[in-house]
VEXDREN-2710 file (C-alpha; in Angstrom, 1 decimal):
% VEXDREN-2710
k/r/px/py/pz
1/ARG/63.9/-20.6/-22.9
2/VAL/63.3/-23.9/-25.6
3/PRO/66.0/-25.5/-27.5
4/LEU/66.1/-25.2/-31.2
5/VAL/68.0/-27.5/-33.0
6/VAL/68.7/-26.4/-37.4
7/HIS/70.4/-28.9/-39.5
8/TRP/70.6/-27.0/-42.8
9/PRO/73.6/-29.1/-44.8
10/GLY/75.9/-26.9/-46.2
11/LYS/75.2/-23.7/-44.3
12/THR/74.7/-24.5/-41.0
13/GLN/78.3/-25.9/-39.1
14/ALA/77.5/-29.1/-36.8
15/ASN/78.1/-29.6/-33.0
16/THR/77.7/-25.4/-33.1
17/THR/75.6/-23.2/-30.3
18/SER/74.4/-19.8/-30.6
19/GLN/72.8/-17.4/-28.2
20/ALA/70.3/-15.6/-30.5
21/VAL/67.2/-15.1/-29.2
22/VAL/64.1/-15.7/-32.6
23/THR/60.0/-15.9/-31.3
24/GLY/57.6/-17.9/-33.4
25/THR/57.2/-14.9/-36.0
26/ASP/60.2/-15.1/-37.3
27/PHE/60.4/-18.6/-38.5
28/TYR/58.4/-17.2/-42.0
29/PRO/60.7/-14.7/-43.5
30/THR/63.4/-17.8/-42.4
31/LEU/62.3/-20.2/-43.9
32/LEU/61.5/-18.1/-47.2
33/GLU/65.3/-17.2/-47.1
34/MET/66.3/-20.2/-46.9
35/LEU/64.3/-21.2/-49.9
36/GLY/65.6/-18.2/-51.6
37/LEU/62.4/-16.9/-52.4
38/PRO/61.1/-13.4/-51.9
39/ALA/60.6/-11.3/-48.3
40/LEU/57.0/-10.3/-48.6
41/PRO/56.6/-8.1/-46.0
42/ASP/52.4/-7.7/-45.8
43/GLN/52.4/-11.3/-44.4
44/HIS/55.3/-11.2/-41.7
45/GLN/55.5/-7.7/-40.5
46/ASP/56.5/-8.8/-37.0
47/GLY/59.2/-11.5/-37.8
48/ARG/62.7/-11.7/-38.8
49/SER/65.0/-14.1/-40.6
50/PHE/67.3/-15.4/-38.6
51/VAL/69.5/-16.9/-41.1
52/PRO/72.9/-15.0/-40.2
53/ALA/72.8/-16.4/-36.9
54/LEU/71.9/-19.9/-38.8
55/LYS/75.2/-19.3/-41.0
56/ALA/77.4/-18.1/-37.8
57/LYS/77.2/-14.1/-38.7
58/PRO/76.1/-11.7/-36.8
59/TYR/72.5/-11.4/-35.3
60/GLU/70.7/-8.8/-33.5
61/ARG/66.9/-9.4/-33.5
62/GLY/66.0/-6.2/-32.1
63/PRO/62.6/-6.2/-29.5
64/ILE/60.6/-8.6/-29.5
65/TYR/56.6/-7.6/-29.0
66/TRP/53.6/-9.6/-27.3
67/HIS/49.9/-8.0/-26.9
68/PHE/47.5/-9.8/-25.2
69/PRO/44.8/-7.5/-24.6
70/HIS/42.2/-9.8/-23.7
71/TYR/41.3/-12.4/-20.3
72/SER/43.0/-16.1/-21.0
73/ASN/40.3/-19.4/-21.0
74/HIS/42.8/-20.6/-17.8
75/GLY/41.7/-17.8/-16.0
76/TYR/44.7/-16.1/-14.9
77/GLN/45.7/-13.8/-17.4
78/SER/45.0/-10.8/-17.8
79/PRO/45.0/-8.6/-20.5
80/ASN/48.8/-8.0/-21.0
81/GLY/51.7/-7.6/-23.5
82/ALA/55.1/-7.2/-23.1
83/ILE/58.4/-6.0/-25.0
84/ARG/61.9/-7.7/-24.3
85/SER/64.7/-5.7/-25.8
86/GLY/68.5/-7.4/-25.2
87/ARG/68.8/-8.8/-21.3
88/TYR/65.0/-6.8/-19.9
89/LYS/61.8/-7.9/-20.5
90/LEU/59.1/-5.6/-19.6
91/ILE/55.5/-6.6/-18.8
92/GLU/52.4/-4.3/-18.8
93/TYR/49.6/-4.9/-16.9
94/TYR/46.9/-3.3/-18.7
95/GLU/43.8/-4.1/-16.0
96/ASN/46.3/-1.2/-13.6
97/GLY/49.1/0.0/-15.7
98/THR/51.5/-1.8/-13.7
99/VAL/55.1/-2.9/-15.6
100/GLN/57.3/-6.0/-14.2
101/LEU/60.5/-5.7/-15.3
102/PHE/63.7/-8.9/-15.4
103/ASP/67.4/-9.2/-16.7
104/LEU/66.6/-12.7/-18.5
105/GLU/71.0/-13.1/-18.1
106/ASN/70.7/-12.7/-14.1
107/ASP/67.1/-14.0/-13.9
108/ILE/65.1/-16.3/-16.7
109/GLY/62.6/-17.1/-14.6
110/GLU/61.5/-13.8/-13.9
111/ARG/61.6/-13.7/-10.1
112/LYS/62.6/-10.6/-8.8
113/ASP/60.7/-7.6/-10.4
114/LEU/63.1/-4.9/-11.3
115/ALA/60.8/-1.9/-12.3
116/LYS/61.9/0.2/-8.8
117/SER/65.0/-0.1/-8.8
118/LYS/65.7/0.3/-12.5
119/PRO/63.1/2.9/-13.2
120/GLU/65.2/4.7/-16.2
121/ILE/65.2/1.3/-17.7
122/ALA/61.2/0.5/-17.4
123/LYS/60.2/4.3/-18.2
124/LYS/62.5/3.1/-22.0
125/LEU/61.4/0.2/-22.8
126/LYS/57.2/1.3/-21.7
127/LYS/58.2/4.0/-23.6
128/MET/59.3/1.9/-26.8
129/PHE/56.1/-0.6/-26.4
130/HIS/53.4/2.7/-26.8
131/ASP/55.2/3.7/-29.5
132/TRP/55.2/0.4/-31.3
133/ARG/51.4/0.0/-30.4
134/LYS/51.0/3.0/-31.6
135/GLU/52.6/2.1/-35.3
136/VAL/50.5/-1.2/-35.1
137/ASP/47.5/0.1/-34.4
138/ALA/47.2/-2.8/-31.8
139/LYS/43.3/-3.0/-30.1
140/MET/43.5/-1.9/-26.7
141/PRO/41.1/-3.4/-24.4
142/TYR/37.9/-1.3/-23.0
143/PRO/36.6/-1.7/-19.4
144/LYS/33.3/-3.6/-19.0
145/THR/30.3/-1.6/-18.1
146/ALA/28.0/-2.2/-15.3
147/THR/24.4/-2.8/-16.6
148/SER/20.8/-3.6/-14.7
149/LYS/19.2/-5.6/-17.9
150/PRO/20.4/-8.6/-20.4
151/ALA/20.7/-8.5/-23.3
152/ARG/18.2/-7.9/-26.0
153/GLY/17.2/-11.5/-26.9
154/ALA/19.6/-12.9/-23.9
155/ARG/17.8/-16.2/-22.4
156/ILE/19.3/-16.8/-18.7
157/LEU/19.9/-20.9/-17.9
158/LYS/20.3/-22.3/-14.5
159/PRO/23.2/-24.7/-13.7
160/ASN/22.7/-28.1/-13.8
161/LYS/19.3/-28.0/-15.7
162/LYS/18.9/-30.0/-18.8
163/ARG/18.5/-28.0/-22.1
END
């Protein structure tokens, strides 16, 4: 969790807190609404304005999705995606299709995998996640293919040689 502090004179109440869940894509539609500018759905399909939460009004964000169909540059993250809906977060690892399920109200550090003990919740979230990926035409990773030849025109570089 990352704290968010907002000061909006005449709109927010001082010394109040909210448990609203927001994500980075929510800032653009929120700023547009704060400025009284029209929504531009083609530019922010994933984001939702959280102005109601700022005004201490009911706000339900709905599911938040993440999709990382690539390897990270730090070497320990394989292609995966996730959905957070309410108190639960499901992570799917694309290489082997395994999932992990966490109850973020009771396990903010995501240490206790509940996928096996709560299979109905895992199944529901996985279906929601797959439906979303289909809806947005999410690109998926494809397996590496073995080859015995380098690509045409490729050079083989030897380590520690001056170039």
